C-alpha positions as CSV (number, residue, x, y, z in Angstrom):
1,M,-12.9,-4.7,-17.6
2,F,-11.7,-2.7,-14.0
3,M,-8.2,-2.4,-14.9
4,E,-8.9,-0.9,-18.4
5,Q,-11.2,2.2,-16.5
6,A,-8.9,2.4,-13.6
7,A,-6.0,3.3,-16.2
8,A,-8.1,5.4,-18.4
9,S,-9.3,7.1,-15.3
10,T,-6.0,7.7,-13.6
11,L,-4.4,9.1,-17.3
12,E,-6.8,11.8,-17.3
13,R,-6.3,12.6,-13.6
14,V,-2.8,12.8,-13.6
15,E,-2.9,15.2,-17.1
16,R,-5.1,17.5,-14.9
17,S,-2.8,17.3,-12.5
18,K,0.0,18.2,-14.5
19,G,-1.7,21.2,-15.5
20,E,-2.5,22.5,-12.1
21,V,1.3,22.2,-10.7
22,S,4.7,21.9,-12.1
23,S,7.1,18.5,-11.8
24,A,9.6,21.7,-11.5
25,A,8.0,22.8,-8.4
26,L,6.8,19.6,-7.0
27,Q,10.4,18.7,-7.0
28,E,11.6,21.6,-5.2
29,V,8.9,20.8,-2.3
30,C,10.9,17.5,-2.1
31,A,14.6,19.3,-2.2
32,R,13.4,21.4,1.0
33,S,11.6,18.1,3.0
34,Q,12.7,15.9,5.2
35,A,13.9,12.7,3.7
36,P,10.8,10.3,4.7
37,P,11.1,7.3,6.9
38,S,11.6,3.8,5.7
39,F,9.1,1.5,4.6
40,R,11.4,-1.4,4.0
41,R,13.0,-0.9,7.1
42,A,9.1,-0.8,8.9
43,V,7.6,-3.4,7.4
44,E,10.6,-6.2,7.4
45,R,9.8,-9.0,9.6
46,R,12.9,-10.0,12.2
47,P,13.5,-13.1,13.5
48,G,10.8,-14.5,15.8
49,E,8.7,-11.6,15.5
50,T,5.0,-10.9,14.2
51,I,3.4,-10.5,11.6
52,N,3.5,-6.7,10.6
53,V,0.5,-4.7,10.2
54,I,-0.1,-2.3,6.9
55,A,-3.1,-0.7,8.3
56,E,-4.7,1.6,5.5
57,V,-7.1,4.4,5.2
58,K,-10.1,3.3,3.4
59,R,-13.3,5.2,2.4
60,S,-14.8,3.2,-0.3
61,S,-13.7,0.2,-2.6
62,P,-15.2,-1.3,-6.3
63,S,-16.3,-4.3,-4.7
64,R,-18.1,-3.5,-1.2
65,G,-19.5,0.1,-1.9
66,A,-18.4,2.4,1.0
67,I,-16.9,1.4,3.6
68,R,-16.1,4.4,5.6
69,P,-17.4,8.0,3.7
70,D,-17.2,10.0,6.6
71,L,-14.1,8.7,8.6
72,D,-12.6,10.7,11.0
73,L,-8.8,10.1,9.2
74,E,-6.3,11.7,12.1
75,R,-8.6,9.6,14.7
76,L,-8.6,6.4,12.6
77,V,-4.5,7.0,11.7
78,G,-4.0,7.7,15.6
79,S,-6.0,4.4,16.3
80,Y,-3.8,2.3,13.7
81,E,-0.1,3.7,15.9
82,R,-1.8,2.8,18.5
83,G,-2.3,-0.2,17.4
84,G,0.8,-0.9,16.2
85,A,0.8,-0.6,12.8
86,C,4.0,-0.8,11.9
87,A,3.2,0.9,8.4
88,V,0.1,3.3,6.7
89,S,-1.3,2.6,3.0
90,V,-3.3,6.0,2.2
91,L,-5.5,5.5,-0.9
92,T,-5.4,8.1,-2.8
93,E,-7.0,7.5,-6.3
94,P,-10.5,9.6,-6.0
95,E,-13.1,7.7,-9.0
96,F,-13.3,4.4,-7.6
97,F,-11.8,4.5,-3.7
98,A,-12.9,8.0,-3.1
99,G,-9.4,8.9,-1.8
100,S,-7.1,12.0,-2.4
101,M,-4.0,14.0,-1.9
102,Q,-5.5,15.5,0.6
103,D,-5.7,11.9,2.8
104,L,-2.5,11.6,2.3
105,A,-1.0,14.8,3.3
106,R,-3.7,14.9,6.8
107,A,-1.9,11.5,7.3
108,R,1.4,12.4,7.3
109,C,0.9,15.8,9.9
110,A,-1.1,12.7,12.1
111,T,2.1,10.5,12.5
112,A,5.4,10.0,12.5
113,L,5.1,6.2,10.6
114,P,5.5,5.2,7.4
115,L,3.0,6.3,4.5
116,L,2.5,4.0,1.4
117,R,0.5,5.6,-1.6
118,K,-1.5,3.3,-2.4
119,D,-3.2,4.3,-6.3
120,F,-2.8,3.5,-9.9
121,I,0.8,4.7,-10.1
122,L,1.4,5.1,-14.6
123,D,3.3,7.8,-14.7
124,P,6.7,9.2,-12.8
125,F,4.7,12.5,-11.9
126,Q,2.6,10.5,-9.5
127,L,5.3,9.2,-8.1
128,L,7.0,12.9,-7.7
129,E,3.1,14.0,-6.1
130,A,3.1,11.0,-3.4
131,R,7.5,12.2,-2.6
132,A,6.5,15.8,-1.8
133,G,2.9,14.9,-0.1
134,G,5.0,12.6,2.6
135,A,4.5,9.5,1.3
136,S,7.5,6.9,2.0
137,A,6.5,4.3,-0.6
138,A,4.3,3.8,-3.5
139,L,2.7,1.1,-4.9
140,L,3.4,-0.5,-8.6
141,I,1.1,-2.7,-10.1
142,A,2.2,-5.6,-12.1
143,A,-1.2,-5.5,-14.1
144,L,-0.9,-2.5,-15.1
145,L,2.3,-1.4,-16.4
146,P,4.1,-2.7,-19.1
147,E,7.1,-5.3,-18.4
148,D,9.1,-1.9,-20.3
149,E,7.6,0.3,-17.6
150,L,8.1,-1.1,-14.1
151,P,11.6,-0.5,-14.0
152,R,11.8,2.6,-15.2
153,L,9.3,3.8,-12.3
154,L,11.8,1.4,-10.3
155,R,14.2,4.0,-10.8
156,A,12.2,6.7,-10.8
157,A,11.0,5.8,-7.1
158,Q,14.9,4.9,-6.3
159,S,15.5,8.7,-7.2
160,L,13.4,10.5,-4.9
161,G,14.3,8.4,-2.4
162,L,10.8,6.3,-2.4
163,D,10.4,2.8,-2.0
164,A,8.1,0.7,-4.3
165,L,5.9,-2.2,-3.2
166,V,5.4,-3.9,-6.2
167,E,1.8,-5.9,-6.0
168,V,1.4,-9.3,-8.1
169,H,-1.3,-11.6,-8.7
170,D,0.3,-14.3,-11.0
171,E,3.4,-16.0,-11.3
172,A,3.5,-14.3,-14.6
173,E,3.5,-10.2,-12.8
174,L,5.9,-12.2,-9.9
175,A,9.0,-12.5,-12.3
176,A,8.2,-10.1,-14.2
177,A,8.6,-7.6,-11.0
178,L,11.2,-9.9,-10.2
179,D,13.2,-9.2,-13.1
180,A,12.7,-5.3,-12.4
181,G,14.8,-5.4,-9.4
182,A,11.9,-5.0,-7.3
183,G,13.3,-5.7,-3.2
184,I,9.4,-5.5,-1.8
185,I,7.1,-7.7,-3.1
186,G,2.7,-7.5,-2.5
187,I,1.0,-10.6,-3.6
188,N,-2.4,-8.8,-3.8
189,N,-4.9,-12.1,-3.3
190,R,-7.5,-9.9,-4.6
191,D,-7.7,-10.8,-8.9
192,L,-8.3,-7.1,-9.7
193,R,-9.4,-8.7,-13.4
194,T,-12.8,-10.0,-11.0
195,L,-12.4,-8.1,-7.8
196,E,-12.5,-11.4,-6.0
197,V,-10.6,-12.6,-3.4
198,D,-9.0,-16.1,-2.5
199,L,-6.1,-16.0,0.6
200,E,-4.3,-19.0,-1.5
201,T,-3.3,-17.1,-3.6
202,T,-0.3,-16.2,-1.3
203,R,-0.2,-19.6,-0.4
204,R,0.7,-20.6,-4.2
205,L,3.2,-17.4,-4.8
206,A,4.7,-16.8,-1.0
207,P,7.9,-20.0,-1.8
208,L,8.4,-18.4,-5.1
209,V,10.0,-14.8,-3.9
210,P,13.2,-15.0,-2.9
211,A,14.6,-15.2,1.1
212,E,16.0,-11.5,0.4
213,K,13.0,-9.5,-0.6
214,V,10.6,-8.2,2.0
215,L,6.9,-10.2,1.5
216,V,3.2,-9.0,2.2
217,S,0.2,-10.1,1.2
218,E,-2.9,-7.7,1.1
219,S,-6.5,-8.5,1.0
220,G,-9.2,-10.7,3.0
221,Y,-7.6,-10.8,6.4
222,T,-10.4,-10.3,9.0
223,R,-8.7,-12.6,11.7
224,R,-5.5,-13.4,14.1
225,E,-5.9,-17.5,12.9
226,Q,-6.2,-16.2,8.8
227,V,-2.4,-14.6,9.2
228,A,-0.3,-16.1,11.7
229,P,0.2,-19.1,9.7
230,L,1.9,-16.5,6.6
231,A,5.3,-16.4,8.7
232,E,6.1,-19.9,7.9
233,L,5.6,-18.8,4.2
234,G,8.2,-16.1,5.1
235,V,5.9,-12.5,4.5
236,D,7.0,-9.6,6.5
237,A,3.6,-8.0,7.0
238,V,0.2,-8.0,5.9
239,L,-2.4,-5.4,4.0
240,V,-5.5,-4.8,5.9
241,G,-7.9,-2.2,4.8
242,E,-11.9,-2.5,5.1
243,A,-11.5,-4.8,8.2
244,L,-9.9,-2.2,10.1
245,A,-11.0,1.0,8.8
246,R,-15.2,-0.5,9.3
247,H,-14.4,-1.3,12.8
248,E,-16.1,-0.1,15.5
249,D,-13.1,-0.1,17.2
250,P,-10.0,0.4,14.7
251,E,-7.4,-0.1,17.4
252,R,-8.8,-2.6,19.3
253,A,-9.3,-5.1,15.9
254,L,-5.1,-4.0,15.3
255,R,-4.2,-5.7,18.2
256,E,-6.2,-8.7,17.9
257,L,-5.3,-8.9,14.3
258,R,-1.6,-8.4,15.3
259,G,-2.0,-10.8,18.1
260,D,-1.5,-8.6,20.5
261,G,-2.3,-10.1,24.4
262,H,-2.7,-6.3,25.8
263,A,-5.6,-5.1,23.3
264,P,-7.9,-3.0,25.5
265,A,-11.0,-4.8,27.4
């Protein structure tokens, strides 16, 4: 199964990374660097505001193959910022998504927006990498983590000043995320077991998320009419990757997705 392959590959990668740089060295980088901008504050939707968009730097995916393997990262991130993204998600997983920690560092230099490190996070070392690389938040996937591991990683993220977007796909995973104390819930419309997308997943799970939580819906959004009704479900933001990264004019696509009437001609 995909998740088992991803977990095994990630654990091997983490061990290699630990051999290349120590936790102490990463902690020193974190101590010297400024606190990152708040991901939670950027993503949270205020009353009367439109749905926020977290725009993703995405070169490839296991379900769709190459999306934009030759993307100009700095140019893409600049388009996202001009288009009104509230934050930028950066895939750092190399085997299935063709990402890297270098992509995260380059994005940090290209924008002042909060950055989300999107990867298969299984070890606190990866949170250190994220913080040292300039991330404001890291993705934690409930389906990949034993129930006792999720709270441990949430505490580790908090200790580093990182927000955590805890991703769920069903009722049991949502319950585990809430029990662990997650403050930002991401409902992934994509089933990581089959890689199939069903937008009804958000409609089913969103009413179960307490109002005080920040709620993000992930995967499958390509048009404004899919996004606009999510406000009624309490969704604060959508995370969009392929539809933006593949588009010939990502800035325009993002403005249209946000419902910005001032999209460039």
